[in-house]
GUKOLTOR-356610 format. One line per field, with one value per residue (C-alpha): residue in three letters; x negated, y, z. Coordinates in Angstrom, 1 decimal, m for minus. Each point is the difference from the previous one (the first is absolute). Last residue first. Example, Ala and Ser with C-alpha at 12.3 -4.5 7.8 and 13.67 -1.06 7.14 Angstrom:
% residues 2
aa = c(SER | ALA)
X = c(m13.7 | 1.4)
Y = c(m1.1 | m3.4)
Z = c(7.1 | 0.7)
This chain:
% residues 449
aa = c(TRP | PRO | SER | ARG | ILE | ALA | VAL | ALA | LEU | LEU | LEU | ALA | GLY | SER | ALA | GLN | ILE | THR | LEU | TRP | VAL | ARG | THR | SER | ARG | VAL | GLN | THR | ALA | LEU | VAL | ALA | GLY | ALA | ALA | MET | VAL | TRP | PRO | VAL | PHE | PRO | LEU | TRP | ILE | ARG | GLU | VAL | GLU | ALA | LYS | SER | MET | GLY | SER | MET | ASP | ALA | LEU | LEU | VAL | ALA | ALA | VAL | ALA | ALA | GLY | VAL | LEU | VAL | ALA | LEU | PRO | ASN | ARG | ARG | LEU | ARG | THR | LEU | ALA | VAL | VAL | THR | ALA | PRO | GLY | ILE | ALA | ILE | ALA | PHE | ALA | ALA | LEU | ASN | ALA | LEU | LEU | PHE | TYR | ASP | TYR | PRO | ARG | ARG | GLY | GLY | ALA | GLY | ALA | PHE | TYR | ARG | VAL | ARG | THR | ALA | VAL | LEU | GLY | GLY | TRP | TRP | ALA | PHE | GLY | THR | GLY | ILE | TRP | VAL | ALA | LEU | VAL | VAL | VAL | VAL | VAL | THR | GLY | ALA | ALA | VAL | GLU | LEU | VAL | ARG | TYR | GLN | ARG | ARG | ARG | VAL | ALA | VAL | VAL | VAL | PRO | VAL | ILE | ALA | LEU | LEU | VAL | LEU | GLY | TYR | SER | LEU | PHE | ALA | THR | LEU | ALA | PHE | LEU | LEU | GLY | GLY | ALA | PHE | ALA | LEU | VAL | ASP | SER | ARG | GLN | GLY | THR | LYS | GLY | THR | ALA | LEU | ILE | LEU | ALA | THR | VAL | ALA | CYS | ALA | SER | VAL | GLY | ALA | PHE | PHE | PRO | ASP | GLY | SER | THR | TRP | MET | VAL | GLY | ALA | PRO | ALA | LEU | VAL | LEU | PHE | PRO | ALA | ALA | ARG | ARG | ALA | LEU | ASP | GLU | GLY | ALA | VAL | GLU | ARG | VAL | ALA | VAL | LEU | THR | ALA | VAL | VAL | GLY | VAL | GLY | GLY | GLY | ALA | TYR | VAL | LEU | VAL | SER | ASN | TRP | ARG | VAL | GLY | GLY | LEU | GLY | VAL | ALA | HIS | MET | LEU | TRP | LEU | VAL | VAL | VAL | MET | GLY | PRO | PRO | HIS | GLY | GLN | THR | HIS | ILE | ASN | TYR | ASP | SER | ILE | ARG | HIS | THR | PHE | THR | ALA | LEU | PHE | SER | GLY | LEU | ASP | GLY | VAL | HIS | MET | ALA | THR | ARG | LEU | TYR | GLU | ASN | ALA | SER | SER | PRO | GLN | VAL | LEU | ALA | GLN | SER | GLY | ASP | VAL | LEU | ALA | LEU | THR | ILE | ALA | TRP | GLY | ILE | ALA | GLY | LEU | GLY | ALA | VAL | VAL | LEU | VAL | THR | SER | TRP | ARG | SER | ARG | ARG | VAL | LEU | ARG | PRO | TYR | GLY | LEU | VAL | ALA | VAL | PHE | ALA | CYS | ALA | VAL | ALA | PRO | ILE | ALA | THR | ALA | GLY | PRO | ARG | TRP | ASP | LEU | THR | GLY | ASN | LEU | PRO | PRO | THR | SER | ILE | GLN | LEU | ARG | THR | GLY | HIS | ALA | LEU | LEU | SER | GLU | GLY | TRP | ARG | SER | ALA | VAL | VAL | LEU | LEU | ALA | VAL | TYR | GLY | SER | LEU | ALA | ALA | ALA | THR | ILE | TRP | GLY | SER | ARG | ALA | VAL | VAL | LEU | GLY | GLY | SER | SER | ALA | ARG | THR | ALA | ARG | SER | ARG | SER | PRO | THR | GLU | VAL | ALA | THR | ASP | VAL | MET)
X = c(m84.4 | m0.5 | m2.0 | m3.3 | m0.6 | m3.5 | m2.0 | 2.9 | 1.2 | m3.4 | m0.6 | 3.3 | m0.8 | m3.4 | 1.5 | 2.4 | m2.7 | m2.3 | 2.7 | 0.5 | m3.8 | m0.2 | 2.7 | m1.5 | m3.2 | 1.7 | 2.0 | 3.8 | 0.8 | 2.1 | 3.2 | m0.2 | 0.3 | 3.8 | 0.1 | m0.3 | 3.7 | 0.9 | m2.7 | 1.2 | 3.7 | m0.5 | m2.2 | 2.9 | 0.2 | m3.7 | m0.7 | 3.7 | m0.8 | 2.1 | 3.8 | 1.1 | 3.9 | 0.4 | 1.4 | m1.6 | m3.4 | 1.3 | 1.4 | m3.1 | m2.1 | 2.5 | m0.3 | m3.7 | 0.3 | 2.2 | m2.4 | m3.0 | 1.7 | 1.4 | m2.9 | m2.3 | 0.8 | m1.7 | 1.8 | m0.8 | m1.9 | m2.8 | 1.4 | 0.5 | m3.7 | m1.0 | 2.1 | m1.5 | m3.5 | 1.0 | 0.7 | 2.9 | 0.2 | m0.8 | 2.7 | 2.4 | m0.8 | 0.5 | 3.5 | 1.0 | m1.0 | 2.2 | 3.4 | m1.6 | 0.3 | 3.5 | 1.4 | m1.3 | m1.0 | 2.3 | 2.7 | m2.4 | m2.0 | 2.9 | 3.8 | m0.6 | m1.9 | 2.5 | 3.0 | m1.8 | m1.0 | 3.6 | 1.2 | m2.7 | 0.6 | 3.7 | m0.7 | m2.3 | 2.5 | m1.5 | 2.5 | m2.3 | 1.6 | 2.7 | m2.3 | m2.9 | 2.1 | 1.5 | m3.5 | m1.2 | 3.1 | m0.3 | m3.8 | 0.6 | 2.7 | m2.1 | m2.8 | 2.2 | 1.8 | m3.2 | m1.6 | 3.1 | m0.4 | m3.1 | 0.4 | m3.8 | 0.3 | 2.7 | m2.1 | m3.0 | 2.0 | 1.6 | m3.3 | m1.4 | 3.2 | 0.2 | m2.9 | 2.8 | 0.9 | m3.2 | 1.7 | 1.8 | m3.2 | m0.7 | 3.5 | 0.3 | m3.3 | 1.1 | 3.2 | m2.5 | m2.0 | 3.1 | 1.3 | m3.4 | 0.1 | 3.3 | m1.2 | m3.1 | 2.4 | 2.2 | m2.7 | m1.3 | 3.5 | 0.6 | m2.2 | m3.2 | m1.4 | 2.7 | m0.9 | m3.5 | 1.3 | 2.3 | m2.8 | m2.3 | 2.5 | 0.4 | m3.6 | m0.7 | 2.6 | m1.6 | m3.5 | 1.0 | 1.9 | m3.1 | m2.0 | 2.8 | m0.4 | m2.6 | m3.8 | m0.5 | 0.0 | m3.5 | 0.6 | 2.2 | m3.1 | 0.4 | m3.4 | 1.6 | 3.0 | m2.3 | m2.4 | 2.9 | 1.7 | m2.5 | 0.8 | 3.8 | m0.6 | m1.8 | 2.5 | 3.1 | 2.4 | 3.1 | m1.3 | m3.5 | 1.3 | 2.1 | m2.9 | m2.0 | 2.6 | 0.2 | m3.7 | 0.0 | 3.0 | m1.8 | m3.0 | 2.3 | 1.9 | m3.4 | m0.9 | 3.2 | 0.3 | m3.6 | 0.6 | 3.1 | m2.1 | m2.5 | 2.6 | 1.8 | 1.9 | m0.8 | 0.8 | 3.2 | 2.3 | m2.2 | 0.2 | 3.8 | 0.2 | m2.4 | 2.4 | 3.1 | m1.4 | m0.9 | 3.6 | 1.8 | 1.0 | m2.0 | m0.2 | 1.0 | m2.6 | m2.7 | 1.3 | 0.3 | 3.1 | 2.9 | 1.7 | 0.5 | 2.2 | 3.0 | m1.7 | m2.1 | 2.6 | 0.5 | m3.5 | m1.4 | 2.4 | m1.0 | m3.7 | 0.3 | m3.0 | m1.1 | m2.6 | m3.0 | 1.9 | 0.6 | m3.8 | m0.9 | 2.4 | m1.4 | m3.5 | m2.2 | m2.1 | 0.4 | m1.6 | m2.9 | m0.6 | m2.3 | m1.0 | m1.7 | m2.8 | m1.0 | 1.8 | m1.7 | 0.9 | 3.5 | m1.5 | m2.0 | 3.3 | 2.0 | m2.9 | m0.2 | 3.7 | m0.1 | m2.9 | 1.5 | 3.1 | m1.9 | m2.7 | 2.8 | 1.9 | m3.0 | m1.1 | 3.4 | m0.3 | m3.5 | m2.8 | m1.4 | 2.1 | 0.7 | m3.8 | m1.1 | 2.1 | m0.2 | m3.9 | m1.3 | 3.1 | 0.7 | m3.5 | m0.3 | 3.5 | m0.8 | m3.3 | 1.6 | 2.7 | m2.7 | m2.1 | 2.9 | m0.9 | m3.3 | 1.2 | 2.7 | 2.5 | 1.7 | 3.2 | 3.0 | 3.2 | 2.5 | 3.3 | m0.8 | 1.6 | m0.9 | m2.7 | 1.7 | 3.2 | 3.1 | 1.6 | 1.4 | 0.2 | m1.6 | m1.1 | m3.6 | 1.2 | 2.1 | m3.0 | m2.1 | 2.5 | 0.0 | m3.7 | m0.5 | 2.9 | m1.2 | m3.5 | 0.9 | 2.1 | m2.5 | m2.7 | 2.2 | 1.1 | m3.6 | m0.8 | 2.9 | m0.9 | m3.7 | 1.3 | 2.3 | m2.7 | m2.5 | 2.7 | 0.5 | m3.7 | m0.4 | 3.0 | m1.3 | m3.6 | 1.6 | 2.0 | m3.3 | m1.9 | 2.8 | 0.0 | m3.9 | 0.1 | 2.6 | m2.0 | m3.2 | 2.0 | 1.3 | 3.5 | 1.1 | 1.2 | 3.2 | 1.5 | 3.2 | 0.1)
Y = c(105.0 | m2.9 | m1.6 | m1.7 | m1.9 | m0.8 | 3.1 | 2.3 | m2.6 | m0.7 | 3.7 | 0.4 | m2.8 | 1.4 | 3.4 | m1.5 | m2.2 | 3.0 | 2.1 | m2.5 | m0.2 | 3.9 | 0.3 | m2.4 | 2.1 | 3.3 | m1.2 | m0.3 | 0.0 | m3.0 | 1.6 | 2.5 | m2.7 | 0.2 | 2.8 | m2.7 | m0.6 | 3.7 | 0.2 | m3.1 | 0.7 | 2.3 | m2.6 | m2.5 | m0.2 | m0.6 | m2.9 | m0.7 | m1.3 | m3.1 | m0.2 | 3.3 | 0.2 | m3.0 | 2.0 | m2.1 | 1.4 | 3.6 | m0.7 | m1.3 | 2.9 | 2.5 | m1.9 | 0.3 | 3.7 | 0.3 | m2.0 | 2.2 | 3.1 | m1.0 | m2.2 | 2.9 | 1.0 | m3.2 | m2.2 | m3.0 | 1.0 | m2.7 | m2.7 | 2.6 | 0.7 | m3.4 | 0.2 | 3.5 | m1.5 | m2.7 | 2.4 | 2.4 | m0.9 | m3.8 | m0.2 | 1.6 | m2.7 | m2.7 | 1.6 | m0.1 | m3.6 | m1.0 | 1.2 | m0.4 | m3.8 | 0.0 | 2.3 | m1.9 | 2.3 | m0.5 | 2.4 | 2.7 | m0.4 | 1.1 | m0.1 | 0.5 | 3.2 | 1.3 | m0.5 | 1.7 | 2.9 | 0.5 | m0.2 | 2.6 | 2.3 | 0.2 | 0.8 | 2.8 | 1.5 | 1.7 | 2.4 | 2.9 | 2.8 | m2.1 | m2.9 | 2.1 | 2.1 | m3.2 | m1.3 | 3.3 | 0.5 | m3.4 | 0.4 | 3.3 | m1.4 | m2.8 | 2.3 | 2.4 | m2.9 | m1.8 | 3.0 | 0.7 | m3.5 | 1.0 | m2.5 | m0.5 | m3.7 | 0.5 | 2.5 | m2.3 | m3.0 | 2.0 | 1.4 | m3.5 | m1.6 | 2.7 | m2.2 | m2.2 | 2.6 | m1.1 | m2.8 | 2.1 | 1.7 | 3.5 | 1.5 | m1.2 | 1.7 | 3.2 | m0.3 | m0.8 | 3.2 | 2.1 | m1.6 | 0.5 | 3.7 | 0.4 | m1.7 | 2.2 | 3.2 | m1.5 | m0.6 | 3.5 | 1.5 | m1.4 | m2.6 | m1.8 | m3.5 | m1.8 | 2.4 | m1.3 | m3.5 | 1.2 | 1.6 | m2.9 | m2.4 | 2.3 | 0.7 | m3.9 | m0.5 | 2.5 | m1.3 | m3.6 | 0.5 | 1.6 | m3.2 | m1.9 | 1.4 | m2.3 | m0.2 | m0.1 | m3.7 | m0.5 | 2.6 | m2.6 | m1.4 | 3.1 | 1.7 | 3.5 | m1.2 | m1.9 | 2.9 | 2.4 | m2.4 | 1.0 | 3.8 | m0.6 | m1.9 | 2.9 | 2.5 | m1.4 | m2.8 | 1.5 | 3.4 | m1.1 | m3.2 | 2.4 | 2.0 | m3.1 | m1.1 | 3.2 | 0.0 | m3.6 | 0.8 | 3.0 | m1.9 | m2.4 | 2.7 | 1.6 | m3.3 | m0.5 | 3.7 | 0.1 | m3.3 | 1.6 | 3.1 | m2.2 | m2.1 | 2.9 | 3.0 | 2.9 | 2.8 | 1.3 | m2.2 | m3.0 | 0.4 | 0.2 | m3.3 | m1.6 | 1.0 | m1.1 | m3.4 | m0.4 | 0.8 | m2.2 | m2.7 | m2.9 | m3.5 | 0.8 | 2.6 | m2.5 | m2.7 | 2.0 | 1.8 | m1.1 | m1.9 | 3.0 | 1.7 | 0.2 | 1.0 | 2.6 | 1.7 | 3.1 | 0.1 | m0.3 | 2.5 | 2.7 | m0.7 | 0.7 | m1.6 | m2.8 | m2.1 | 1.0 | m0.3 | m3.8 | m0.6 | 1.7 | m2.2 | m3.0 | 0.5 | m1.6 | 3.0 | 0.8 | m3.5 | 1.1 | 3.4 | m1.0 | m3.3 | 1.8 | 0.8 | m3.6 | m3.2 | 0.4 | 3.8 | m0.7 | m0.8 | 3.3 | 1.9 | m1.6 | 0.9 | 3.4 | 0.6 | m1.3 | 2.0 | 3.2 | m0.5 | m1.2 | 2.7 | 2.7 | m1.5 | m0.3 | 3.5 | 1.5 | m2.0 | 1.6 | m2.5 | m2.1 | m3.1 | m0.2 | 0.4 | m2.6 | m3.0 | 1.5 | 0.1 | m3.6 | m1.8 | 2.8 | 0.3 | m3.7 | m0.2 | 2.8 | m1.6 | m3.4 | 1.7 | 1.9 | m3.2 | m2.1 | 1.1 | m1.4 | m3.6 | m2.4 | m1.3 | m3.2 | 0.0 | m1.7 | 1.4 | 2.6 | 0.1 | m1.1 | m3.0 | m1.9 | 0.5 | 0.0 | 1.7 | m0.3 | m2.5 | m2.1 | m3.5 | m2.4 | m2.7 | 1.2 | 3.5 | m1.1 | m2.0 | 3.1 | 2.1 | m2.4 | m0.1 | 3.8 | 0.9 | m2.9 | 1.3 | 3.6 | m0.6 | m2.5 | 2.7 | 2.7 | m2.7 | m0.8 | 3.8 | 0.4 | m3.0 | 1.0 | 3.5 | m1.5 | m2.3 | 2.8 | 2.2 | m2.7 | m0.5 | 3.7 | 0.2 | m3.1 | 1.6 | 3.3 | m2.0 | m1.8 | 3.4 | 1.7 | m3.0 | 0.1 | 3.8 | m0.4 | m2.9 | 2.1 | 3.1 | m2.3 | m0.9 | 0.5 | m3.0 | 0.7 | m3.4 | 0.2 | m2.8)
Z = c(91.8 | m2.3 | 2.6 | m0.6 | 3.2 | 1.4 | m0.3 | 1.6 | 2.4 | 1.5 | 0.3 | 1.9 | 2.2 | 0.9 | 0.7 | 2.5 | 1.7 | 0.0 | 1.7 | 2.7 | 0.9 | m0.2 | 2.5 | 2.3 | 0.0 | 0.5 | 2.8 | 0.6 | m3.6 | m0.2 | 1.3 | m2.9 | m2.6 | 0.6 | m2.4 | m2.7 | 0.3 | m0.8 | m2.6 | m1.9 | m0.4 | m2.8 | m1.8 | m0.1 | m3.8 | m0.5 | 2.3 | m0.6 | m3.5 | 0.6 | 0.7 | 0.9 | m0.1 | 2.1 | 2.8 | 2.7 | m0.9 | 0.0 | 3.5 | 1.3 | m1.4 | 1.7 | 3.3 | m0.1 | m0.5 | 3.1 | 2.0 | m1.2 | 1.1 | 3.2 | 0.8 | m0.2 | 3.6 | 1.2 | 2.4 | m2.0 | m3.3 | 0.4 | m2.4 | m2.7 | 0.2 | m0.9 | m3.1 | m0.8 | 0.2 | m2.4 | m2.9 | m0.9 | m3.6 | 0.5 | 2.7 | m2.6 | m2.4 | 2.6 | 1.2 | m3.7 | m0.3 | 2.9 | m1.2 | m3.5 | 0.2 | 1.4 | m2.6 | m3.1 | m2.9 | m2.9 | 0.8 | 1.0 | m3.1 | m2.3 | 0.3 | 3.9 | m0.6 | m2.7 | 2.3 | 3.0 | m2.3 | m1.1 | 3.7 | 1.1 | m2.9 | 0.9 | 3.5 | m1.1 | m2.3 | m3.0 | m1.7 | 0.1 | 2.1 | 1.9 | 0.6 | 0.9 | 2.4 | 1.6 | 0.8 | 1.3 | 2.1 | 1.5 | 0.7 | 1.8 | 2.1 | 1.1 | 0.9 | 2.0 | 1.8 | 0.7 | 1.6 | 1.9 | 1.7 | 1.8 | 2.9 | 0.1 | m0.3 | m2.6 | m2.0 | 0.0 | m1.1 | m2.8 | m1.1 | m0.5 | m1.4 | m2.9 | m1.5 | m1.3 | m2.6 | m1.7 | m1.7 | m2.6 | m1.3 | m1.3 | 0.3 | 3.6 | 0.8 | m1.5 | 2.5 | 2.7 | m0.8 | 0.1 | 3.3 | 1.4 | m0.8 | 1.6 | 3.0 | 0.1 | m0.2 | 2.5 | 2.6 | m0.6 | 0.4 | 3.4 | 1.8 | m1.1 | 0.6 | m2.0 | m3.0 | 0.0 | m0.5 | m2.9 | m1.6 | 0.4 | m1.7 | m2.9 | m0.5 | 0.2 | m2.7 | m2.4 | 0.6 | m0.3 | m3.3 | m1.3 | 1.1 | m1.8 | m3.4 | m1.1 | 0.8 | 3.6 | 0.2 | 1.3 | 2.6 | 1.5 | 1.9 | 2.0 | 0.8 | 0.7 | 2.1 | 2.3 | 0.4 | 1.1 | 2.6 | 2.8 | m0.6 | 0.1 | 3.2 | 1.6 | m1.4 | 1.6 | m0.6 | m1.7 | m1.4 | m0.5 | m1.9 | m2.1 | m0.9 | m0.9 | m2.3 | m1.8 | m0.6 | m1.3 | m2.3 | m1.2 | m1.2 | m1.8 | m1.8 | m1.0 | m1.7 | m1.9 | m1.1 | m1.1 | m2.0 | m1.7 | m0.7 | m1.9 | m1.7 | m1.7 | 0.9 | 2.0 | m2.5 | 1.8 | m2.1 | 0.5 | 3.8 | m0.3 | m2.1 | 2.6 | 2.9 | m2.1 | m0.6 | 3.6 | 0.9 | m2.3 | 2.6 | 0.0 | m1.5 | m3.5 | m0.3 | 1.0 | m2.3 | m3.2 | m1.1 | m2.2 | 2.7 | 2.0 | m2.7 | 2.0 | 3.2 | m1.7 | m2.0 | 1.9 | 1.1 | m3.5 | m1.5 | 2.6 | m0.6 | m3.8 | m1.9 | 2.3 | m1.9 | 1.9 | 3.1 | m0.8 | m0.7 | 3.2 | 2.1 | m1.8 | 1.2 | m2.7 | m0.3 | 3.8 | 0.8 | m2.4 | 1.8 | 2.8 | m1.4 | m2.9 | 2.4 | 0.3 | 1.4 | 3.5 | m0.5 | 1.3 | 3.4 | m0.2 | m0.6 | 2.7 | 2.6 | m1.2 | 0.2 | 3.7 | 0.9 | m1.4 | 2.2 | 3.0 | m0.4 | m0.2 | 3.1 | 2.1 | m0.9 | 1.0 | 3.5 | 0.6 | m0.1 | 2.9 | 0.2 | m3.8 | m0.8 | 2.4 | m1.5 | m3.5 | m0.4 | m0.1 | m1.5 | m2.4 | m1.3 | m0.6 | m1.4 | m2.6 | m0.8 | m0.7 | m2.2 | m1.8 | m0.5 | m1.5 | m3.6 | 0.4 | 0.0 | 1.6 | m2.7 | 1.0 | m1.9 | 1.4 | m1.6 | 1.3 | 1.9 | 3.4 | 1.9 | m2.0 | m2.7 | m3.3 | 0.5 | m2.0 | 2.4 | m2.8 | 1.7 | m2.2 | 2.6 | 0.0 | 0.6 | 3.1 | 1.4 | m0.6 | 1.9 | 2.8 | 0.3 | m0.1 | 2.5 | 2.3 | m0.1 | 0.5 | 3.0 | 1.5 | m0.3 | 1.9 | 2.6 | 0.7 | 0.4 | 2.4 | 1.9 | 0.4 | 1.1 | 2.6 | 1.3 | 0.3 | 1.8 | 2.4 | 0.8 | 0.4 | 2.5 | 1.9 | 0.2 | 1.5 | 2.6 | 1.1 | 0.1 | 1.9 | 2.5 | 0.3 | 0.6 | 2.7 | 1.6 | 0.1 | 1.4 | 2.8 | 0.3 | 3.6 | 2.0 | 2.2 | m0.5 | 2.2 | 2.5)
């Protein structure tokens, strides 16, 4: 006989409740596993690094996996950062849901800058400009007499320059030289450039998230991008690199959502910005993976053609006009890197330690969020950014100091935090965890950056 029993409403509700309970339990176990993995990664990287140091390996970092020294210094100077975190945790979850989109962007950009500044103030007001005083790009720029001669001989004279200049194309030096030429030289304007670049990077990332995953997820991601633990490292040229590269990625992503002339104009702008990005840092060309993935998924291949063509034209024009060949600079930098610290630092250790340092920069909440991205439209952006990070790690060209060097990758991965912002209360819990980690980092590690 066929069973013709009809499920009663009470049975239906019980079934749904049981199913919901299983989902919650499974989510709890995954979260616990992610946090345990996060802690384990940091512990292994720290203990392994300490063992290598004890046996005489020249890691050239004092607190593996981070570049800095242990220096516990909580005090009154941390109050602005605590206050900033308190206001952000309480106010941001509701503000980003209720405000106009333009207001969300402004608050996110300024909030990220304010967060980074208050974290720097842990070491006093001089910390806002002190890293720029020792910033080797600025030192090089101040000694450049003739810009044309500097660019023409850059590759051949690379060993004459300081470490930061050797490790990058001459783009940052050129930017600082031009700023000085128009009356905006010195450490203060250098610091303004750095912090403004970081804030622009946050805004540009949110615009791209909105284009790919929708405004709701972009709004939810905003507080996590603001209270990034990586804000502790906003003191070198890398936040500026993050701003330029984020604008490049976003312009191309926006181009994939347009047609005709508007798409071509955005693709051209994105190509110009990617060319500038390439002249700021060799490794940031890996960020091209993000818009490439989006363009392929949307079958907007013309955007990639226009952008790639623009980059090639700019790179060749710089070579013809100044004598600096980007590819030649990359080879020269690689030679210098492996003749110095890159050749002494063990590849296998930093393959792991780099990921640990990056995990500290993005915070434990982001690690948990990465486990919840399945079937989420954000997975396209975040997954592509994670791929870029893994490629950068495997390249061996960034051994140590990636908590700073990989800052341009941070906002794209941290956008995953949007999946944690399901309710105001849960959002505040995760933001508190993120902010607490950043504050601990600021008062416990004295970084040269």
